[in-house]
N, C-alpha and C positions, 0 to 999 in steps of 0.2 A: 281685951284690947282689940280694936278694929284694925284690919289690915291697912297698910299705908296706901294701897291702891286697890282698885276693883280687880276681880279675876277676869280672865279673858274667855270669851266664848266665840270662836271664829269658825267659819265654814269656808272651805275652798275646794272646789271640785268634789272629789270623793273623800275628803279629809275633814275631820273635826279637830279643833284644838280646844281643850276644856280642862278645868281642874277636876279633882276627884269629885264625883257626883254621887248622890244617894243611890242611884241604880247601879253604881259600881260596887256597892256592898255585895250584891248578889253574885258578882264575878270576882270577888276579892282574891281567891286562890289563883284563878286564871291570870288576873292582872299581875300578881306577884311573880308568877312564872314568866310572863312576858317581859316584865321589868328585869328579871334575872337574865333572860336571854339577851337583852340589849346590853346590860351592864356587866356582862361576863364575856362578851364577844371580843376576840382578839382584834378584829378589824375595827370595830367601833371604838375600842379603847387604845388603839395604836399610839395616839398622842396624849392620852390621859389615863395611863395605867393606874393611877391612884384612885380612880373612881370604881375600880373593879369590885364586884360583889362575888363572894365565894360560895354562896349557897342560897337555896330558896328561903331558908329562915332569915338570912341576911336581907334578902329582897323584901320580905314581909316587914322586917324591922325598918328598912328604908322607907317603905310605903307608909307605915304607921307614923314615922317621923315627918314625912311629907304632909300628911293629913293634919297633924298637930301644928306644924309650922305654918301651913296655910291659914288655919283658924286663929293663930296667935299673931299673925302679921310678920312673921320672920322672913319667910320667902314663899314663893308661889310656884309650885310644880304644876305644870300643865302637860296633859297627855295629848299626843297626836294619834288619833285612831282613824281607822278606815270606817267610813259611814256604813258600808254594806255588811261588813263582817264584825266590826267592833274590835278587830285586832289592833294591838298597840304597835305603831310603827316608829314612834319617837317620843322624846321627852324634852320639854323646855322648862328651864328653871330661871325665874326672875328673882334676883336678889336685891333687896333694898339697901341703900347706903349704910344704914346702921349695922346691918348684918355683914356687909362687905368689909367693914372696918375690923370685924373680928377675925377675918381670914386673910385679908390683903393688907400689905403695908404700902400705902401710896399717898400721894400728896393731896388728892381729892377723891371723893367717893360718890360716884353716880350710881344709878341702878345698873347692875350687871346682868347680862344674859348668858346662859349656857344652854347648849342643845346637844342631844345625842340621838342618832338614828339607828334603827335596826340595819345591820350590814346588808340585808337582802333588799333594802330600799335605796341603796347607793345608786347614784346617777339618775335619779328620778326627779331632781330639782325640787324636792319637797321643801327644804328650808329656803331655797331661792324664791319660792312662791309664798311661803308663810311668813318669813321674817319681815318683809315690808308691811304686811297686814298687822303683825304684832307691834311693830314700831309705830305705825299709824294709830293703833288703839291706845298705846301707852302715851303718845303725844296728846291724843284727845283727852286723856285723863290728867293732863298737866305735867307729865313727866317729860322734861326737856333735855335730859342728859342721860344717855345710855352707853354702856361700855361692854367690851368683851375682852377677855384675855385668852389668847390662843397660842399653841405651840407654833413657832415660826415655820416649821416644816410642814404644817397642815395647810397645804395649798388650797384644798377644796374649801375649808372654812374661811380662809382669806378671801376667796372669790365670792362666797356667799355674803360675807360682811360687806365687801365692796359694792356689790350689786344692790345692797340695801342702804347705801349711803354712809356706812362706817368708814372712817379713815384711820390710817396708821397714825398713832400719836407718839409712841416711844417704845423702847425696849422695856419690858416689865421685869425680866430677870434673865439669867443666862440662856434660857430656852424658849421663853414666851414673849409675845408682843402685846401691847395694849392698843386696842382700837376703840374709837369713840364716835358717837353721833350726838350732835348738839343742835337743838332747835332754839331759836329766839323769837319772841313775840314782837 
């Protein structure tokens, strides 16, 4: 099955946004450790504790799932890496409508976007810089409706979404809000 959209390859200043690449196989263990660092960090997961990984083995399982999902068209994990060092500084997950239906109960299903940053990269405007590029690339691919669900106490994520054109649409559940961005031709 072909993915519903093309993967993203973006460059911004000292950062790359990319899916799992063939050359990432050579650093598979290191990448799994970096994923574990991000998805086990209390600061990163303050508003999304359900995403917590408990071990390197769980990070490897998560990475294996990300690779399979990318190639089967389920969702598309992209890594934000430093150009100079190759260090993983963040993760972006793009979830197509058919997969969103499996996890969210909502009246319509756009493409959803989720992002996680290494806590050490806080206050560097990484997502403020990258999210407009991601949105522009998705728009160019014909994706006209993108959404995000965030904890309403996550002020930083609200600001990032707002700077990229997302608007508050509705309360999603007792603790999260639904933000969306829609383009029309």
